[in-house]
C-alpha positions as CSV (number, residue, x, y, z in Angstrom):
1,X,-39.9,114.2,49.9
2,X,-36.6,112.4,51.5
3,X,-35.6,109.3,52.1
4,X,-33.7,108.3,54.8
5,X,-34.6,104.4,54.8
6,X,-36.0,103.1,50.9
7,X,-37.9,99.8,51.0
8,X,-37.9,98.4,54.5
9,X,-39.4,95.8,56.6
10,X,-39.1,96.1,59.9
11,X,-41.1,93.8,61.8
12,X,-42.6,96.6,64.1
13,X,-45.0,95.4,65.5
14,X,-43.5,91.4,66.3
15,X,-41.7,93.4,69.1
16,X,-44.9,95.2,70.4
17,X,-46.0,93.0,73.2
18,X,-42.0,93.6,74.4
19,X,-42.6,97.2,74.5
20,X,-45.9,97.7,76.0
21,X,-43.7,95.2,79.3
22,X,-41.4,97.9,79.0
23,X,-43.0,100.8,79.5
24,X,-45.4,98.8,81.7
25,X,-42.3,98.3,83.9
26,X,-41.0,101.9,83.9
27,X,-44.8,103.1,85.0
28,X,-45.1,100.5,87.8
29,X,-41.2,101.6,89.2
30,X,-42.2,105.9,88.4
31,X,-44.9,105.3,90.8
32,X,-42.8,103.5,93.6
33,X,-40.4,105.8,93.5
34,X,-43.6,109.2,93.9
35,X,-44.5,106.1,96.6
36,X,-41.0,106.5,98.7
37,X,-40.7,109.9,97.4
38,X,-43.8,111.7,98.9
39,X,-45.3,113.0,95.6
40,X,-43.6,115.1,92.9
41,X,-41.7,117.6,93.6
42,X,-44.3,120.9,93.3
43,X,-43.3,124.2,91.5
44,X,-44.1,127.6,94.1
45,X,-46.8,127.6,91.1
46,X,-48.4,124.1,93.0
47,X,-47.4,124.2,96.5
48,X,-46.5,127.7,97.4
49,X,-45.1,130.1,98.3
50,X,-42.2,133.3,96.8
51,X,-40.5,134.3,94.2
52,X,-37.9,137.1,94.1
53,X,-36.0,138.1,89.9
54,X,-32.7,139.6,90.8
55,X,-30.8,142.2,88.5
56,X,-26.7,142.6,90.4
57,X,-24.2,145.1,89.4
58,X,-21.6,142.8,88.9
59,X,-21.1,139.2,88.2
60,X,-23.0,136.7,91.1
61,X,-22.8,133.1,89.6
62,X,-19.8,132.0,92.2
63,X,-22.5,133.9,94.8
64,X,-24.8,131.4,94.4
65,X,-24.2,129.2,97.4
66,X,-23.6,132.0,99.4
67,X,-26.3,132.4,98.7
68,X,-28.1,129.4,99.2
69,X,-26.7,128.9,102.3
70,X,-27.9,132.0,103.8
71,X,-31.7,132.5,102.6
72,X,-31.1,129.3,103.9
73,X,-30.3,130.1,107.3
74,X,-33.4,132.4,107.6
75,X,-35.5,129.1,107.9
76,X,-36.7,129.1,104.7
77,X,-35.7,125.5,103.9
78,X,-33.4,125.0,100.6
79,X,-34.4,127.7,98.3
80,X,-33.8,127.0,94.2
81,X,-31.6,130.1,92.9
82,X,-31.8,130.1,88.9
83,X,-29.8,132.3,86.7
84,X,-31.8,134.3,83.9
85,X,-30.7,135.0,80.2
86,X,-27.5,135.4,79.4
87,X,-24.2,135.3,81.9
88,X,-23.9,139.0,81.4
89,X,-27.7,140.1,82.5
90,X,-26.4,138.7,86.1
91,X,-30.1,137.8,86.9
92,X,-31.0,135.5,89.2
93,X,-34.6,133.9,90.0
94,X,-34.6,133.2,94.0
95,X,-38.0,130.6,94.7
96,X,-38.5,130.1,98.1
97,X,-41.5,127.7,99.5
98,X,-45.0,128.3,101.2
99,X,-44.3,130.4,105.3
100,X,-46.4,131.3,108.2
101,X,-48.5,133.7,107.5
102,X,-46.4,137.2,109.1
103,X,-42.8,136.0,107.6
104,X,-41.3,139.0,105.5
105,X,-39.6,136.8,102.9
106,X,-39.1,139.5,100.7
107,X,-36.7,142.0,103.4
108,X,-35.3,139.1,104.9
109,X,-34.0,138.3,101.4
110,X,-32.3,141.8,100.9
111,X,-31.2,141.4,104.0
112,X,-29.4,137.9,103.1
113,X,-27.9,139.6,99.4
114,X,-27.1,142.8,101.5
115,X,-25.3,141.1,103.7
116,X,-23.2,137.4,101.3
117,X,-22.8,140.5,98.7
118,X,-21.3,143.5,99.9
119,X,-20.5,146.1,97.4
120,X,-22.2,144.1,94.2
121,X,-25.3,146.7,94.3
122,X,-28.7,144.6,92.9
123,X,-32.9,146.0,92.0
124,X,-35.5,143.9,92.7
125,X,-37.3,143.2,89.6
126,X,-40.2,141.3,90.5
127,X,-42.0,139.4,93.6
128,X,-44.3,137.4,92.9
129,X,-45.9,135.4,95.8
130,X,-48.6,132.2,95.7
131,X,-50.8,131.4,98.3
132,X,-51.5,127.9,98.9
133,X,-55.2,128.0,97.8
134,X,-53.7,129.6,95.1
135,X,-51.2,127.1,93.8
136,X,-54.0,124.1,94.6
137,X,-55.9,125.9,91.5
138,X,-54.0,125.3,89.9
139,X,-53.2,122.1,89.9
140,X,-56.8,121.9,89.5
141,X,-56.8,124.0,86.4
142,X,-53.5,121.8,84.4
143,X,-55.2,118.3,85.3
144,X,-58.5,119.7,83.9
145,X,-56.4,122.1,80.8
146,X,-54.8,118.7,80.2
147,X,-58.6,116.1,80.0
148,X,-60.1,119.0,78.8
149,X,-57.3,118.3,74.9
150,X,-57.8,114.6,75.7
151,X,-61.6,114.1,74.7
152,X,-61.5,116.5,72.3
153,X,-58.3,114.9,70.7
154,X,-60.6,111.5,71.4
155,X,-63.8,113.3,69.6
156,X,-61.7,114.6,66.5
157,X,-60.1,111.2,66.0
158,X,-63.3,109.5,66.3
159,X,-65.1,112.1,63.1
160,X,-61.1,112.4,61.5
161,X,-60.9,108.8,60.9
162,X,-63.0,106.1,62.9
163,X,-63.6,105.3,67.1
164,X,-61.0,102.6,67.3
165,X,-58.2,105.1,65.4
166,X,-59.2,107.4,67.5
167,X,-58.7,105.0,71.0
168,X,-55.7,103.5,69.6
169,X,-54.5,107.2,69.2
170,X,-55.0,108.9,72.7
171,X,-53.8,106.5,74.5
172,X,-51.0,106.6,73.3
173,X,-50.9,110.5,75.1
174,X,-51.4,108.6,78.1
175,X,-48.6,106.1,78.0
176,X,-46.5,109.6,76.4
177,X,-47.4,112.0,79.4
178,X,-47.4,108.8,82.7
179,X,-43.3,108.6,81.2
180,X,-43.0,112.1,81.1
181,X,-43.6,112.4,84.7
182,X,-42.1,109.2,85.8
183,X,-39.2,110.4,84.7
184,X,-39.5,113.8,86.9
185,X,-40.8,111.7,89.7
186,X,-37.3,109.4,89.0
187,X,-35.1,111.9,90.1
188,X,-36.7,114.5,91.9
189,X,-37.3,117.0,89.1
190,X,-40.4,120.2,89.7
191,X,-43.2,119.9,87.6
192,X,-43.8,123.8,87.1
193,X,-46.2,125.9,85.1
194,X,-43.9,125.7,81.8
195,X,-44.3,121.2,82.6
196,X,-47.5,122.0,82.2
197,X,-47.5,123.5,78.4
198,X,-44.4,120.6,77.6
199,X,-47.4,118.3,78.7
200,X,-49.8,120.0,76.3
201,X,-47.0,120.6,74.0
202,X,-46.3,116.6,73.7
203,X,-49.8,115.5,73.4
204,X,-49.6,117.4,70.2
205,X,-46.6,116.3,68.8
206,X,-47.2,112.9,69.6
207,X,-50.6,112.7,67.9
208,X,-50.0,114.0,64.8
209,X,-46.8,111.2,64.2
210,X,-49.5,109.0,65.6
211,X,-52.3,110.3,62.7
212,X,-49.4,110.7,60.0
213,X,-48.8,106.8,59.7
214,X,-52.7,106.2,61.2
215,X,-53.6,108.3,57.8
216,X,-51.5,105.7,55.6
217,X,-51.9,103.1,56.6
218,X,-56.2,104.0,56.2
219,X,-54.5,104.2,52.4
220,X,-53.0,101.5,51.7
221,X,-56.7,99.8,53.2
222,X,-58.6,101.3,51.4
223,X,-59.7,98.8,48.9
224,X,-59.6,96.6,51.4
225,X,-56.3,94.0,53.2
226,X,-56.6,91.8,49.0
227,X,-54.9,88.3,50.5
228,X,-52.5,90.9,53.4
229,X,-52.9,90.2,57.2
230,X,-53.3,93.7,58.9
231,X,-50.4,93.2,60.5
232,X,-48.1,93.0,57.3
233,X,-50.0,96.5,56.3
234,X,-49.4,98.1,59.5
235,X,-45.5,97.3,59.7
236,X,-46.1,98.5,55.6
237,X,-47.7,101.7,56.4
238,X,-44.5,102.4,59.7
239,X,-42.1,101.8,57.3
240,X,-43.7,104.1,54.5
241,X,-43.5,107.1,56.8
242,X,-39.9,106.5,58.9
243,X,-38.2,108.5,57.1
244,X,-41.0,111.8,57.6
245,X,-40.7,110.6,61.0
246,X,-37.3,110.1,61.3
247,X,-36.7,113.8,60.7
248,X,-39.5,115.0,62.3
249,X,-37.2,113.4,65.1
250,X,-34.0,114.5,64.7
251,X,-35.0,118.4,64.2
252,X,-36.4,118.6,66.4
253,X,-34.6,117.6,69.3
254,X,-32.1,119.7,67.1
255,X,-33.6,122.6,68.8
256,X,-34.8,120.9,71.8
257,X,-31.2,120.8,72.9
258,X,-29.3,123.7,71.5
259,X,-32.3,124.9,74.2
260,X,-31.2,123.2,77.0
261,X,-28.0,124.0,76.8
262,X,-28.2,127.0,76.2
263,X,-30.8,128.7,77.5
264,X,-31.0,129.8,81.3
265,X,-31.9,127.8,84.1
266,X,-35.5,129.2,83.9
267,X,-36.8,127.0,80.6
268,X,-34.6,124.5,81.3
269,X,-37.8,121.5,83.1
270,X,-39.9,122.5,80.1
271,X,-36.7,122.3,77.3
272,X,-36.0,118.3,79.0
273,X,-39.8,118.4,79.4
274,X,-40.4,118.6,75.4
275,X,-37.8,116.3,75.0
276,X,-38.4,113.4,77.1
277,X,-41.8,113.0,75.0
278,X,-40.4,113.8,71.4
279,X,-38.8,110.4,72.1
280,X,-41.0,108.7,73.9
281,X,-43.5,110.4,71.1
282,X,-42.0,109.0,68.5
283,X,-41.4,105.5,70.2
284,X,-45.0,105.4,71.2
285,X,-46.9,105.1,67.8
286,X,-45.2,101.8,66.5
287,X,-44.8,100.2,69.7
288,X,-48.7,101.1,71.3
289,X,-50.8,103.1,69.1
290,X,-50.2,100.6,66.3
291,X,-50.7,96.9,68.2
292,X,-53.8,98.9,70.2
293,X,-55.4,98.9,66.5
294,X,-54.2,96.2,65.5
295,X,-55.4,94.3,69.0
296,X,-59.1,96.4,67.8
297,X,-58.7,94.5,64.5
298,X,-58.9,90.7,65.8
299,X,-61.8,91.7,68.2
300,X,-63.4,94.3,66.0
301,X,-62.5,93.7,62.3
302,X,-61.8,97.1,60.9
303,X,-60.9,96.9,57.1
304,X,-61.8,93.6,55.0
């Protein structure tokens, strides 16, 4: 395997208290911002509303402010407008929040487009409406899916390793998800269904990195500590897998950054959430997961 870092002896666990303190401070700040902002910025998927995907005959990017203003003048609030696909496709997606029953949202948007973009013919490719009840059900299902994923991971790692390893691997997953949610809360970024997919992907990615380190730690301690401290064995295991961790993280980030920069607006939130999760997941293994295992070892020795 390609080794970027050879024979490193970094004391990762020596900085664990500082890292945990910074994480707790950030999560606390996120909660405060969440309260001040009145909750998350939920998309139409969860809050309810109407989404229309529209294709134009001519370029429309320069007219997006006029479209946004025209729809806002209809009393629909601030609409969300995203480009879809490549610029040459001339496709946009318009989303407005839930309106009172009887309001013809589609008709009003068609009227605005006809006025603001006279001479630029368009075709409505898709119209989707989500009521508040359906949005609530989607929110509930997303939470349930995440909880079941974490419980399944806890069970698997308990069987594959030990309960101590399972707890030490699942707690950082909560940490990674909370940090990602915190960034979205602070910057008022929208939570969408693709965001839920990103969170589940983050859980899998972070767990994979943690399991690699835990497997090396188990291998290094299968014959006991042999005069070494648990911290020395743990730090050695992290250093031995450091090249693999960095290579995996960097190659993942190349793809995600390209997806964010070159992709359409419709997938930017997904790419951003996954980028945050990859970085945080890489950080949480040496600074959150392994320190938890060390604490467990002090209370109930894992190896002797």
